[in-house]
C-alpha positions in Angstrom: 18.3 136.3 107.7 20.8 135.0 110.1 20.5 131.5 108.6 21.2 132.9 105.1 24.3 134.7 106.4 25.5 131.5 108.0 25.0 129.6 104.8 26.7 132.2 102.8 29.7 132.2 105.2 29.8 128.4 105.1 29.8 128.3 101.3 32.5 131.0 101.1 34.6 129.0 103.5 34.2 125.9 101.4 35.2 127.8 98.3 38.3 129.1 100.1 39.2 125.6 101.3 38.7 124.2 97.8 40.9 127.0 96.3 43.6 126.3 98.8 43.5 122.6 98.0 43.8 123.4 94.3 46.7 125.7 94.9 48.4 123.1 97.1 47.9 120.5 94.4 49.4 122.9 91.8 52.4 123.7 94.0 53.0 120.0 94.7 56.0 118.7 92.7 54.9 116.5 89.9 57.2 113.5 89.7 55.8 112.6 86.3 57.4 115.7 84.8 60.9 114.3 85.4 62.2 112.8 82.2 64.5 109.8 82.7 67.9 110.3 81.1 68.7 107.6 78.6 71.3 105.1 79.6 73.6 106.0 76.6 73.6 109.6 77.7 74.6 108.7 81.2 77.4 106.5 79.8 78.7 109.3 77.6 78.6 111.7 80.5 80.6 109.3 82.6 83.1 108.6 79.9 83.6 112.3 79.1 84.9 111.9 75.5 87.0 115.2 75.4 88.9 114.1 78.4 89.5 110.6 76.9 90.8 112.1 73.7 93.3 114.3 75.6 94.5 111.3 77.5 94.9 109.2 74.4 96.9 112.0 72.8 99.1 112.4 75.8 99.7 108.7 76.0 100.6 108.6 72.3 103.0 111.5 72.8 104.7 109.7 75.7 105.0 106.4 73.8 106.4 108.3 70.7 109.0 110.1 72.8 109.9 106.9 74.5 110.0 104.6 71.4 112.0 107.2 69.4 114.4 107.4 72.3 114.0 111.1 72.5 113.7 111.0 76.3 117.2 109.3 76.5 119.0 112.2 74.8 119.4 114.3 77.9 118.1 117.7 78.8 119.4 120.6 80.9 116.9 123.1 82.2 119.7 125.5 82.9 121.3 125.5 79.4 119.8 129.0 78.7 122.0 130.3 81.6 125.1 129.0 79.9 125.6 126.2 82.4 127.2 122.9 81.2 125.7 120.9 84.0 123.0 118.5 82.6 120.3 117.7 85.2 119.1 114.8 83.0 122.2 113.4 81.3 122.1 111.4 78.1 121.5 107.7 78.6 123.9 105.3 76.8 122.2 102.7 74.5 123.1 99.8 76.8 120.8 101.2 79.5 117.9 102.1 77.2 114.6 100.3 77.0 111.7 101.0 74.7 108.0 99.9 74.8 108.2 97.7 71.7 111.0 95.5 73.2 109.1 95.4 76.5 106.0 94.2 74.6 108.0 91.4 73.1 109.0 90.2 76.6 105.4 90.3 77.7 104.4 88.1 74.8 107.1 85.6 75.5 106.4 85.0 79.2 103.0 83.5 78.7 104.5 80.1 78.2 107.3 80.5 80.8 106.5 78.4 83.8 109.3 79.9 85.8 107.8 83.3 85.3 104.4 82.2 86.7 106.2 80.6 89.6 107.8 83.9 90.4 104.5 85.7 89.9 102.7 83.4 92.3 105.4 83.8 95.0 105.1 87.6 94.8 101.3 87.5 94.7 101.2 85.2 97.7 103.6 87.4 99.7 101.7 90.6 98.9 98.2 89.1 99.6 99.3 87.6 103.0 101.0 90.8 104.1 98.1 92.9 103.0 95.4 90.7 104.7 97.3 90.2 108.0 98.5 93.8 108.2 95.2 95.4 107.3 93.2 93.1 109.7 95.5 93.8 112.6 95.6 97.5 111.8 91.8 97.7 111.7 91.3 95.8 115.0 94.0 97.8 116.9 92.8 101.1 115.4 89.3 100.3 116.3 90.2 99.4 119.9 92.5 102.3 120.5 90.0 104.8 119.0 87.3 103.4 121.3 89.3 103.3 124.5 91.2 106.5 125.0 93.1 105.3 128.1 94.5 102.4 126.2 95.5 104.7 123.4 97.4 107.0 125.8 99.3 104.0 127.2 100.2 102.4 123.9 100.6 105.5 121.7 104.4 106.1 122.6 105.2 102.5 121.7 103.3 102.6 118.4 104.8 106.0 117.4 108.3 104.7 118.1 107.7 101.5 116.1 106.2 103.5 113.2 109.2 105.9 113.2 111.6 103.1 112.7 112.6 103.0 109.0 111.0 99.9 107.6 113.8 99.3 105.2 116.2 98.9 108.2 114.0 96.1 109.5 114.2 94.1 106.3 117.7 92.5 106.9 116.7 91.7 110.5 113.4 90.0 109.4 115.3 88.0 106.8 117.7 86.8 109.5 114.7 85.9 111.7 112.4 84.3 109.2 114.8 83.2 106.5 114.9 83.9 102.8 111.6 82.3 102.0 108.2 84.1 101.9 107.8 84.5 105.7 110.3 87.4 105.9 108.6 89.3 103.0 105.2 88.7 104.5 106.4 90.1 107.9 107.8 93.2 106.3 104.6 93.8 104.3 102.5 93.2 107.4 104.4 95.8 109.5 104.1 98.5 106.7 100.5 97.8 106.0 99.6 97.7 109.7 100.5 101.3 110.4 98.9 102.5 107.1 95.6 101.1 108.3 95.8 101.5 112.0 96.5 105.3 112.2 93.6 106.5 110.0 91.1 104.0 111.6 92.0 105.1 115.1 91.7 108.8 114.1 88.3 108.1 112.3 86.9 106.3 115.4 88.0 109.1 117.7 86.5 111.6 115.3 83.0 110.1 115.1 80.5 112.9 115.7 79.4 112.6 119.4 76.0 114.1 118.6 75.3 110.9 116.6 76.1 108.9 119.7 73.8 111.0 121.8 71.0 110.7 119.3 71.4 106.9 119.0 71.5 106.6 122.8 68.3 108.7 123.2 66.6 106.4 120.7 67.5 103.4 122.9 70.3 102.0 120.8 72.5 99.4 122.4 76.3 99.5 122.3 76.4 96.9 119.5 73.8 98.9 117.5 75.7 102.1 117.9 78.9 100.4 116.8 77.1 99.0 113.7 75.1 102.0 112.7 77.2 104.9 113.9 80.9 103.9 114.3 81.3 101.6 111.3 79.6 103.9 108.7 81.7 106.8 110.0 85.0 105.1 109.5 84.4 103.3 106.2 85.7 106.2 104.1 89.1 106.5 105.8 89.3 102.7 106.0 88.9 102.1 102.3 91.3 105.0 101.6 93.9 103.3 103.8 93.3 99.9 102.2 93.8 101.3 98.7 97.1 102.8 99.8 98.2 99.7 101.7 97.5 97.5 98.7 100.2 99.3 96.8 102.6 99.3 99.7 102.2 95.6 100.3 103.6 95.0 96.8 106.3 97.6 97.4 107.4 95.8 100.6 107.6 92.3 99.1 109.5 93.5 96.1 112.0 95.4 98.4 112.4 92.2 100.4 113.0 90.2 97.3 115.6 92.7 96.2 117.7 92.0 99.3 117.5 88.2 99.1 115.0 85.7 97.9 114.7 82.3 96.3 111.9 83.3 93.8 109.7 86.3 93.0 109.2 89.1 90.5 111.5 91.3 92.6 114.4 88.9 92.3 113.7 88.5 88.6 113.6 92.3 88.2 116.9 92.7 90.0 118.5 90.0 87.8 117.3 91.6 84.6 118.6 95.0 85.7 122.0 93.5 86.6 122.2 91.9 83.2 121.3 95.3 81.5 117.9 93.9 80.3 116.3 97.3 80.5 113.3 96.4 78.3 112.6 93.3 80.3 112.9 95.2 83.5 110.4 97.8 82.2 108.0 95.0 81.3 108.3 93.5 84.9 107.7 96.9 86.4 104.6 97.2 84.2 103.4 93.8 85.5 103.9 94.9 89.1 102.0 98.1 88.5 99.2 96.1 86.9 99.1 93.9 90.0 98.7 96.9 92.2 95.9 98.2 90.0 94.2 94.9 90.3 94.3 95.1 94.1 93.0 98.6 93.9 90.2 97.6 91.5 89.0 94.9 93.9 89.0 97.3 96.9 87.3 99.9 94.7 84.4 97.5 93.9 84.1 96.8 97.6 84.1 100.5 98.4 81.3 101.1 95.9 79.3 98.3 97.4 79.6 99.4 101.1 79.6 103.2 100.5 76.8 103.3 97.9 74.9 105.7 100.2 77.5 108.3 99.6 76.8 110.8 96.8 80.3 111.3 95.5 81.8 110.7 92.1 85.2 109.8 93.5 83.8 106.8 95.6 85.5 103.6 94.6 87.4 104.8 91.6 90.8 103.5 90.9 91.3 104.8 87.4 89.1 107.7 86.6 87.2 106.9 83.3 
């Protein structure tokens, strides 16, 4: 009798175990039930057609208002108050420039060797200033963020140097390094340096100390903590600073070329403006903006490559599509 009760208890236990296993299997997430979204649907979702249509319509409206010279007719937001003062006065025809005329200039410069010579000078100055300034800014920001005592010693000097208006340094740098590319590279380097150094130093100082403790408890060396804790923690602010400094490097060299230069797009832009070639000046500004977008596109691709572990739609975007 006791043996029968034991067998019955054992069989009921097996039935209970089997039912629990079946329940566990049913509750387990079945990966096969996930339907893969077709590629064309993902592309359409990324493009977001309604947004694109609104953008195209807005762009067409701007071009129409510009080409029809409506924007040059002047406008006063205070006219309903009876004020005669025009905040945006009417632009005389001599100073007007429209997209169609700018497009004609863009088509003509393809065979202009002097233009490409100017383009190469500006590109060279911007690239050198960006590379030197960002490299120095990254190294100094990394060191000062890691060594707090050194940061305390040097911070007053860096703050004072950063507070100096960079435009005021341009004539001095031109006297020091001449009218060639060296003075423009120096100006771009100084501007880019602080754009990169400040966020990198702040990012290194703000790395979560708990991550350092966890890495130390797992036996990580200093080089391993630097590679797997510090570097991933500062990549986001670093790439943000690089994207901004890419634009300001072009701004710096164009500013230097405005003051004095042998060649360069900035010097050509100043010459066109002085000769009232507004459409040509608008075309040159468009080229400079395109160059800045190209710099940003390259940095954006690098950002997507190094920050692919981040789940964010804004990662690496230059122009939101």
